[in-house]
N, C-alpha and C positions, 0 to 999 in steps of 0.2 A: 411773701412768707416763705421762710426757709428753715430748715432743721439744721442745727449745729452741735459741735462738741465743744467742750471747755478747751481753751488753749492756754499754755503757761510759756511766758517770755521772762527769762531772767535779764534785767537791763542794767543791774549795778550791784556792785559789791564792794566791801572794805578793801582799801589798798594800803599796803605798807609804805610809809615814808621811810626809806632806807637810810637816809642821813640822820633822821631823829633816832632810829634805833642804834646806829652805830654811835652816835654821840651819847646816848644813855649807856650803853655797855662800856665806853671809855670812862665815863664817869663813875660806874660801878666797880671798874677794875678788872672787866672780862671782855677785852677788845677782841679776843680771838673767837668768841662764841658765834655759832651760826646754827641755822636750823635746816633741816630737809624737808620742811613743811610743802606739801603739794600745792598749797593754796596761800594767799595771803591772809585770809581769814583765819586759817587754822594757824598761821604763825603768829598772829596777833593774840589769839587765845593762848598759845604756848608762852609768849613773852610775858602776858598779864598774869598767868599761873605762876611762872618761875620767879617773877619779882616779889610774890607773896612771901616766899622763904629764901630768896636769894640763891636759888638752886640752878643757875646757870652752870656752875662749876664747883667743884669741891673747894673749901676754904674760904669762900666769900662770907658764909655763915659758919661760925665754929661748930654748930650743931650738926652740919650736914657734911658727911664724909664721901657719900656717893650720890651720884645724880642719874636719873633715867636718861639714856641717850636716845635721840630720835623723837620727831614729832609724833609718830604713830603710837609708840609706847607711852609717851607723855600724855596724849589725849585719851588713850585707853584707860589710863589710871585716874585721870581727872573724872571721867564718866564712871568708873567703877565705884569710886569713894564718893560720888556726889557733889563734887566741887563745881557745880555747874554755873556757879556766878561768872567764872572767866569766859564762858561760852556766850555771855550776853554782850561782850564788845564788839565782835563783828557783825555787820549789817548786811542782809541781802535785800535787793530791791526786784519785786516781781510785777509784772502786769499779767492779770488773769482776764482774757478776752473770751466772749461767747459763754459767759457764765450767767445763770439765771439769778433773779433777784431772791430767790429761795436760798441759793449759796451765799450771796452777799449778806443777807440778813443774818446767816448762821456765822459767816466769818468774822463779822465785826463784833461778836461777842467775846473774841479773843483779843483783848485790849492790851494786856500787859506785854511790853515788848514789841509793839507793832505800831504801824502808822498806816492810814488809809486815805486814799484819794479815790472817789467814785465819780464815773461818768453822771452828769446831772441832767435829769429829765425835766428840770425847769428850763433848761437852755437847749437841749438836744431834742428836737421835734421828731416825733416817730411817724414815718410814713410807710414802713415796712416792718413787720414783726418777725423776729426769728426766735428759735426755743430749742432747748434740749428735750427730747422725748425719753422719759423713763421706760425702762425695760417692760414694766407690768403694762404700760399702755401700748408700747411698739409691738408686742407679741399677741395682742388682741385686736383683731380686725375692726369689731364694732367699736372698741374703745379708741382705736386709732382713728376711725371715721369722725368720732365725736370730737376728739382732740383736734384734728385738721379743721372741722368745720367752726368750732369756736374760735380758733386763732383767726381763720379768715374773716369771720364776722368782726372780731375785734379790730383787726386791720382796716375793714372797710369803714368801720365807725371812726377810726382816726382820720382818715381822708374826707369823710363827710363833714365832721367838725370843723376841719381845716377850711373846707369850702364854704361852710355855712357862716363861719366868722371872718372869711376873707383875710386870713392870716398872711398870705403872700403879699397882699396889698397894704398891709399895715405899715405905715411909715416909721413908727418907733420901735426900737428894738425891745423896749420895756413892755410895750403891748404884746409883742410876739412871745416874750418870756411869760407873761401872765396867762396867755391863751395856752401856750405849750404846757405850763403847769397845770392848767384846768384839764386839758386833754388827757394827760398821763393817768388821770383817776381812772379811766376805764380801760388801761392797759393791764395785763395779767402779771401775777407775781412771777410767772414762769418766763417772763420775757428776757431775752439775752441781753447782756449788758457788759460793761467793762469796769474793773476795778484795779487801782494800784494798790498793792500791799507789800509793806516792808517789814522785816522781822529780824530778830537776832537768831543766832544758832540754838540757843537754848529753848527759845519759844517755838522755833520751828520743829525741833525733835518732839516737842509735847503736842503741837498741833497735828503733825503727821501721825502720831500714834492714835490720837483721838478720831481724826477725820477719815482714816483708812479702815477703822474698825468695822466690821461686819454690821453693827448696829447704827452706824451712822448713815445718813442719807446718801443715795446712790450716786447723785452727780457730784457732791463734794468728795466722795470716795474716789470717784475717777479723776477729779481735779488733783488731789493730794497724792494720788498714786503717780501722776505725771510730775509733780513737783519732787518726789522722792527719786524718781528716775533721774532727774537732772543734777540734784544736789549729791546723790550717792557717787556719781561719776565725778563731780567737780570738787567735792570735800569728802574724799574717801575716809579720812582717819575720824572725822566727826561722826560719821555715819556707819562706821565699820561693825558696830555691834548689832545691827538690824538684820532680821531674817524676814523673809516674804513668803507668805502663804496666799493661795489664790482661793477667794471665797465669792461664788456668784460671779465668776468671771472677771473679779476685780481684785487688785493686790490689797492684802492685809499686812501692813507693815508693822512689825512688833519687835520688842526687845526685852529682854531680862532686866535691864537697867531701865526703870520707870523715869518719872520726872526727876532729872537731876538738878 
């Protein structure tokens, strides 16, 4: 048994295909246009937004005599006016490790604009348990004793069941899968696991706001505080409008521009 903290790994993101963008701009009649976007994802959002109005440069659309220069100014305006659909094009791929099934049960409620792949306890046998310890438990000596004792007992039960049913001697993986699936029913919801979670910028902005709010569950607040720390640095223009307040030693990430 061990105690863990949620960990965030950004493993993938949208990449610009330069030749495709250049070919489109040539087709449009704006071959000299370029962006100062600090990331490919922000560049894609800008291109998708500008194509809506042909606002790469004046004259492409007779109604457009001036255009905003620079990715930061462009994205800021997109967010301010709520034109959030262009933020749906870039996709980010995360792995969240050492998160409880409390977190994953809540996370999968966010379905629009996401994709999920979760570690399967039908296939992954439990022989050691790990868990996040909430502050309320951690700060109470008697509560911590009960928490530890419970996890240790449940961990022992996993090993006893494995021995009782001779799972290591089972010749068929199908048999091992069925037994592993049966054993997981006495594992706690607080068990640490791993989940792959992909989303677009628009969804991520919304989830960060919801899941760092002081009314959200502690562990998921910690998780999305870490997510925000990563994306604010990597995609500064998309997350430039956020401010951070510390509540209960965790970040509350908020903006005056709500769900765009």
